[in-house]
C-alpha positions as a LaTeX table, in Angstrom:
\begin{tabular}{lrrr}
\hline
Residue & $x$ (\AA) & $y$ (\AA) & $z$ (\AA) \\
\hline
Met1 & 0.02 & $-0.03$ & 0.01 \\
Arg2 & 1.31 & 3.41 & $-0.91$ \\
Asp3 & 1.98 & 5.80 & 1.96 \\
Ser4 & $-0.14$ & 8.78 & 1.04 \\
Ser5 & 1.20 & 10.87 & 3.96 \\
Arg6 & 4.63 & 11.48 & 2.34 \\
Pro7 & 3.47 & 13.94 & $-0.38$ \\
Cys8 & 1.55 & 15.93 & 2.20 \\
Ala9 & 4.54 & 16.04 & 4.58 \\
Ser10 & 6.66 & 17.21 & 1.69 \\
Arg11 & 4.27 & 19.96 & 0.85 \\
Trp12 & 4.21 & 21.06 & 4.50 \\
Ala13 & 8.08 & 21.04 & 4.54 \\
Ile14 & 8.24 & 23.28 & 1.42 \\
Val15 & 5.77 & 25.59 & 2.89 \\
Gly16 & 7.79 & 25.76 & 6.19 \\
Ile17 & 10.99 & 26.42 & 4.33 \\
Ala18 & 9.32 & 29.16 & 2.36 \\
Phe19 & 7.93 & 30.75 & 5.57 \\
Leu20 & 11.33 & 30.72 & 7.26 \\
Ser21 & 13.02 & 32.24 & 4.21 \\
Ala22 & 10.33 & 35.03 & 4.09 \\
Leu23 & 10.81 & 35.62 & 7.87 \\
Ala24 & 14.56 & 35.80 & 7.48 \\
Ala25 & 14.26 & 38.32 & 4.54 \\
Leu26 & 11.81 & 40.40 & 6.53 \\
Ser27 & 14.11 & 40.42 & 9.60 \\
Gly28 & 16.91 & 41.75 & 7.27 \\
Cys29 & 14.66 & 44.51 & 6.08 \\
Leu30 & 13.61 & 45.52 & 9.60 \\
Phe31 & 17.19 & 45.56 & 10.87 \\
Gln32 & 18.34 & 48.98 & 11.85 \\
Pro33 & 22.01 & 49.60 & 12.64 \\
Asp34 & 22.97 & 51.52 & 15.74 \\
Pro35 & 24.88 & 54.89 & 15.56 \\
Ile36 & 28.52 & 54.97 & 16.04 \\
Ala37 & 29.83 & 57.10 & 18.84 \\
Val38 & 33.54 & 58.22 & 18.85 \\
Leu39 & 34.90 & 60.77 & 21.31 \\
Ala40 & 38.44 & 61.99 & 20.51 \\
Ser41 & 40.94 & 64.46 & 21.86 \\
Ser42 & 44.59 & 64.91 & 21.22 \\
Val43 & 45.12 & 65.62 & 24.94 \\
Val44 & 43.72 & 63.70 & 27.78 \\
Ser45 & 45.98 & 64.68 & 30.69 \\
Gly46 & 47.90 & 67.61 & 32.23 \\
Pro47 & 47.95 & 69.96 & 35.15 \\
Ala48 & 45.00 & 71.98 & 36.24 \\
Pro49 & 43.42 & 73.98 & 34.73 \\
Leu50 & 43.26 & 71.58 & 31.84 \\
Thr51 & 41.48 & 72.59 & 28.68 \\
Ile52 & 40.29 & 69.67 & 26.55 \\
Asp53 & 39.10 & 69.98 & 22.95 \\
Phe54 & 36.57 & 67.20 & 22.45 \\
Asp55 & 36.30 & 66.04 & 18.79 \\
Leu56 & 32.83 & 64.66 & 17.88 \\
Ser57 & 33.36 & 64.56 & 14.16 \\
Tyr58 & 34.12 & 60.86 & 14.02 \\
Ser59 & 30.68 & 59.92 & 15.28 \\
Thr60 & 28.35 & 58.82 & 12.52 \\
His61 & 25.36 & 56.68 & 11.49 \\
Pro62 & 25.84 & 53.79 & 8.92 \\
Lys63 & 22.58 & 54.78 & 7.24 \\
Gly64 & 23.13 & 58.58 & 7.49 \\
Arg65 & 20.22 & 59.11 & 9.86 \\
Pro66 & 19.95 & 62.40 & 11.87 \\
Leu67 & 21.82 & 62.26 & 15.22 \\
Thr68 & 21.88 & 64.13 & 18.42 \\
Tyr69 & 24.50 & 64.19 & 21.07 \\
Ala70 & 24.93 & 64.71 & 24.80 \\
Leu71 & 28.41 & 65.08 & 26.29 \\
Asp72 & 28.77 & 64.62 & 30.03 \\
Phe73 & 32.19 & 66.05 & 31.06 \\
Gly74 & 32.17 & 63.97 & 34.23 \\
Asp75 & 33.07 & 66.86 & 36.64 \\
Gly76 & 29.52 & 67.76 & 37.71 \\
Ser77 & 29.25 & 70.73 & 35.20 \\
Asp78 & 26.30 & 70.98 & 32.78 \\
Pro79 & 26.54 & 68.55 & 29.81 \\
Ala80 & 26.87 & 69.90 & 26.28 \\
Ala81 & 24.20 & 68.86 & 23.77 \\
Gly82 & 23.39 & 69.43 & 20.07 \\
Thr83 & 23.00 & 68.12 & 16.62 \\
Glu84 & 26.20 & 69.42 & 14.87 \\
Phe85 & 28.98 & 66.88 & 14.88 \\
Gly86 & 31.57 & 68.61 & 12.84 \\
Ile87 & 32.69 & 70.69 & 15.73 \\
Ile88 & 35.15 & 70.87 & 18.66 \\
Val89 & 33.54 & 71.04 & 22.10 \\
Arg90 & 35.99 & 72.82 & 24.51 \\
His91 & 35.88 & 72.31 & 28.22 \\
Thr92 & 38.16 & 73.26 & 31.01 \\
Tyr93 & 38.78 & 71.18 & 34.12 \\
Glu94 & 39.50 & 73.52 & 36.87 \\
Glu95 & 40.50 & 71.03 & 39.60 \\
Gly96 & 42.76 & 68.06 & 39.74 \\
Gly97 & 41.28 & 64.55 & 39.54 \\
Val98 & 40.40 & 61.74 & 37.21 \\
Tyr99 & 37.25 & 62.36 & 35.14 \\
Glu100 & 35.30 & 60.13 & 32.72 \\
Ala101 & 33.74 & 62.08 & 29.88 \\
Ile102 & 30.96 & 60.22 & 28.23 \\
Leu103 & 29.38 & 60.92 & 24.88 \\
Thr104 & 25.93 & 59.61 & 24.11 \\
Val105 & 24.80 & 59.61 & 20.49 \\
Thr106 & 21.00 & 59.15 & 19.62 \\
Asp107 & 19.45 & 58.65 & 16.25 \\
Asp108 & 15.93 & 59.63 & 15.22 \\
Asp109 & 14.68 & 56.13 & 16.09 \\
Gly110 & 15.94 & 56.39 & 19.67 \\
Arg111 & 18.92 & 54.08 & 19.15 \\
Gln112 & 21.91 & 55.06 & 21.12 \\
Ala113 & 25.75 & 54.49 & 21.30 \\
Thr114 & 28.28 & 55.74 & 23.81 \\
Ala115 & 31.98 & 56.50 & 23.92 \\
Ser116 & 34.14 & 57.73 & 26.78 \\
Leu117 & 37.49 & 59.32 & 27.45 \\
Thr118 & 39.35 & 59.23 & 30.83 \\
Ile119 & 40.72 & 62.70 & 31.53 \\
Thr120 & 43.55 & 62.89 & 34.17 \\
Val121 & 44.08 & 66.37 & 35.53 \\
Ser122 & 47.44 & 66.14 & 37.19 \\
Ala123 & 51.00 & 67.40 & 36.61 \\
Glu124 & 52.22 & 63.81 & 36.73 \\
Gly125 & 49.68 & 62.62 & 34.26 \\
Pro126 & 48.03 & 59.02 & 34.47 \\
Glu127 & 49.68 & 56.26 & 36.42 \\
Glu128 & 51.87 & 53.85 & 34.56 \\
Gly129 & 50.32 & 50.77 & 33.07 \\
Ile130 & 49.66 & 48.73 & 29.84 \\
Glu131 & 45.96 & 49.52 & 29.62 \\
Val132 & 44.20 & 52.20 & 27.61 \\
Gly133 & 44.21 & 55.45 & 29.64 \\
Thr134 & 47.57 & 54.70 & 31.47 \\
Thr135 & 50.99 & 56.06 & 30.81 \\
Ala136 & 53.02 & 53.61 & 28.80 \\
Pro137 & 56.11 & 52.12 & 30.72 \\
Asp138 & 59.29 & 53.87 & 29.71 \\
Phe139 & 62.24 & 51.94 & 28.50 \\
Thr140 & 65.68 & 52.28 & 26.69 \\
Ala141 & 66.61 & 49.47 & 24.39 \\
Pro142 & 69.10 & 48.81 & 21.62 \\
Thr143 & 68.14 & 49.34 & 18.07 \\
Thr144 & 69.13 & 47.09 & 15.06 \\
Asp145 & 71.18 & 49.93 & 13.51 \\
Gly146 & 73.56 & 50.05 & 16.42 \\
Gly147 & 71.96 & 52.84 & 18.41 \\
Glu148 & 69.30 & 52.97 & 21.25 \\
Phe149 & 65.80 & 54.19 & 21.65 \\
Thr150 & 64.21 & 55.62 & 24.68 \\
Leu151 & 60.42 & 55.76 & 24.66 \\
Ser152 & 60.03 & 58.91 & 26.66 \\
Asp153 & 62.10 & 60.80 & 24.12 \\
Ala154 & 59.20 & 60.34 & 21.70 \\
Arg155 & 56.96 & 62.60 & 23.75 \\
Gly156 & 55.35 & 65.13 & 21.45 \\
Gln157 & 54.78 & 62.41 & 18.74 \\
Val158 & 52.05 & 59.73 & 18.25 \\
Val159 & 53.77 & 56.42 & 18.66 \\
Leu160 & 52.74 & 53.03 & 17.00 \\
Leu161 & 54.39 & 50.52 & 19.30 \\
Asp162 & 54.26 & 47.11 & 17.66 \\
Phe163 & 55.45 & 43.79 & 19.10 \\
Trp164 & 56.35 & 41.50 & 16.16 \\
Gly165 & 58.69 & 38.79 & 14.96 \\
Ala166 & 60.07 & 37.56 & 11.54 \\
Trp167 & 59.19 & 34.08 & 12.77 \\
Cys168 & 55.49 & 35.22 & 13.09 \\
Thr169 & 53.49 & 34.96 & 9.79 \\
Pro170 & 50.62 & 37.17 & 10.97 \\
Cys171 & 53.19 & 39.82 & 12.11 \\
Lys172 & 54.82 & 39.84 & 8.61 \\
Lys173 & 51.38 & 40.23 & 7.00 \\
Ser174 & 50.42 & 43.17 & 9.15 \\
Leu175 & 53.67 & 45.18 & 8.71 \\
Pro176 & 52.53 & 46.60 & 5.24 \\
His177 & 49.44 & 48.04 & 6.96 \\
Leu178 & 51.61 & 49.75 & 9.67 \\
Ala179 & 53.98 & 51.02 & 6.97 \\
Glu180 & 51.13 & 52.54 & 5.15 \\
Leu181 & 49.88 & 54.31 & 8.23 \\
Leu182 & 53.35 & 55.59 & 8.88 \\
Ala183 & 53.78 & 56.82 & 5.33 \\
Thr184 & 50.36 & 58.71 & 5.47 \\
Tyr185 & 50.67 & 60.24 & 8.87 \\
Gly186 & 54.59 & 60.47 & 9.43 \\
Glu187 & 54.62 & 64.17 & 8.51 \\
Asp188 & 51.95 & 64.73 & 11.11 \\
Gly189 & 54.22 & 63.45 & 13.90 \\
Val190 & 53.47 & 59.67 & 13.82 \\
Ile191 & 56.35 & 57.34 & 14.38 \\
Gly192 & 56.52 & 53.50 & 14.20 \\
Val193 & 58.53 & 51.45 & 16.67 \\
Leu194 & 58.89 & 47.70 & 16.08 \\
Ile195 & 59.86 & 45.57 & 19.07 \\
Ser196 & 61.26 & 42.31 & 17.80 \\
Thr197 & 60.69 & 38.91 & 19.53 \\
Asp198 & 63.15 & 37.12 & 17.21 \\
Thr199 & 65.87 & 34.95 & 18.79 \\
Ala200 & 68.35 & 36.20 & 16.30 \\
Glu201 & 68.76 & 39.91 & 15.63 \\
Gln202 & 69.75 & 39.36 & 12.07 \\
Asp203 & 66.37 & 37.70 & 11.29 \\
Ser204 & 64.77 & 41.07 & 11.99 \\
Ile205 & 67.30 & 43.07 & 10.12 \\
Asp206 & 67.09 & 40.84 & 6.99 \\
Phe207 & 63.30 & 40.80 & 6.80 \\
Leu208 & 62.88 & 44.57 & 7.23 \\
Ala209 & 65.57 & 45.33 & 4.69 \\
Gln210 & 64.38 & 42.83 & 2.19 \\
Asn211 & 60.84 & 44.13 & 2.26 \\
Gly212 & 61.69 & 47.83 & 2.43 \\
Phe213 & 60.32 & 48.60 & 5.96 \\
Thr214 & 63.06 & 51.19 & 6.61 \\
Asp215 & 61.06 & 53.90 & 8.15 \\
Phe216 & 60.48 & 52.18 & 11.53 \\
Val217 & 62.53 & 52.39 & 14.62 \\
Ser218 & 63.70 & 48.70 & 14.96 \\
Val219 & 64.27 & 47.55 & 18.50 \\
Trp220 & 65.93 & 44.19 & 19.40 \\
Glu221 & 67.25 & 42.77 & 22.73 \\
Pro222 & 68.24 & 39.23 & 23.62 \\
Gly223 & 65.56 & 36.92 & 24.94 \\
Gly224 & 63.50 & 36.08 & 21.88 \\
Arg225 & 59.85 & 35.71 & 22.85 \\
Phe226 & 60.53 & 36.44 & 26.42 \\
Thr227 & 62.54 & 39.61 & 26.25 \\
Pro228 & 62.33 & 42.18 & 29.12 \\
Leu229 & 60.20 & 44.41 & 26.89 \\
Ala230 & 57.68 & 41.68 & 26.18 \\
Glu231 & 57.56 & 40.97 & 29.90 \\
Leu232 & 57.15 & 44.66 & 30.66 \\
Tyr233 & 54.22 & 45.01 & 28.30 \\
Gly234 & 52.67 & 41.68 & 29.10 \\
Val235 & 53.18 & 40.36 & 25.58 \\
Leu236 & 53.84 & 36.52 & 25.01 \\
Ser237 & 55.42 & 36.17 & 28.46 \\
Gly238 & 52.15 & 35.00 & 30.04 \\
Gly239 & 50.83 & 33.31 & 27.06 \\
Ser240 & 47.51 & 35.28 & 27.18 \\
Val241 & 48.50 & 38.02 & 24.63 \\
Gly242 & 50.10 & 36.93 & 21.35 \\
Ile243 & 51.65 & 38.90 & 18.52 \\
Pro244 & 51.35 & 40.99 & 16.47 \\
His245 & 50.15 & 43.43 & 19.26 \\
Thr246 & 50.14 & 47.08 & 18.89 \\
Phe247 & 49.90 & 49.92 & 21.44 \\
Val248 & 49.16 & 53.53 & 20.23 \\
Leu249 & 50.60 & 56.23 & 22.39 \\
Asp250 & 49.52 & 59.87 & 22.21 \\
Arg251 & 51.77 & 62.77 & 22.36 \\
Gln252 & 51.78 & 62.64 & 26.07 \\
Gly253 & 52.86 & 59.01 & 26.29 \\
Val254 & 49.30 & 57.87 & 27.27 \\
Ile255 & 48.14 & 54.56 & 25.75 \\
Arg256 & 45.04 & 55.34 & 23.64 \\
Trp257 & 44.55 & 52.12 & 21.71 \\
Val258 & 45.64 & 48.44 & 22.03 \\
Gly259 & 44.86 & 45.61 & 19.70 \\
His260 & 45.82 & 43.79 & 16.45 \\
Pro261 & 47.63 & 46.11 & 14.00 \\
Leu262 & 45.15 & 45.20 & 11.20 \\
Asp263 & 42.29 & 46.65 & 13.34 \\
Leu264 & 44.09 & 49.99 & 13.61 \\
Leu265 & 42.03 & 52.17 & 11.23 \\
Pro266 & 43.31 & 55.42 & 9.79 \\
Thr267 & 40.48 & 57.31 & 11.44 \\
Ile268 & 41.76 & 55.99 & 14.82 \\
Val269 & 45.17 & 57.42 & 14.16 \\
Glu270 & 43.76 & 60.65 & 12.95 \\
Ser271 & 41.80 & 61.09 & 16.15 \\
Phe272 & 45.03 & 61.35 & 18.11 \\
Leu273 & 46.75 & 63.94 & 15.89 \\
\hline
\end{tabular}
């Protein structure tokens, strides 16, 4: 006897698939992206009174929808608000302390995004550390051209500090991106410092020379993957942070961005200039 239930089951399966496909398509049509909030400033620390120029111009909406903003300076003063993002909002912190400025961006559908900056009002600046908002640990180390490099000597410049190794394939793939950023913004005061984790110094020298990466400051010290600098910056030594790994320091030596170098967008660098 023929099983007459199978054609019916097949028809229901087809109807079910069609329904799910239509629902998925409808969900895609209904999806509304959130706005993007970016709060930038070239200065985030200094003695009181400290005037900060907050740059809102990197905030946007993926669909170009109208936006409003509210900027809370974190010091108890009245927030700033408006609809014009191509401006600088200037604020002066009169007293010493650590403040968190928070930008809230809202689109015409009520969707919001936030961004923040830690402002340290102190003659000494932020405490030393390897997290965003702290002062990068200072060091002096030999360079592969026979000289030496001291990080604090680079104050006044934006520093792209990258841990890499010629033994590391992802590192070698990311260097062209860093080289392009350096070529684009070098005249604006951006420098690139490569911290090698190669066991042999010559490996670093050969790879950089063969590929034309000659505009970087190239640092090498004995120890390979466990050099004192890798230990100092928590890279590779504990096994939790691999390479390539990049720190971006502003002109005051404060760490403003940390991550994989390929995630370092030009607009991020521009926001520190």
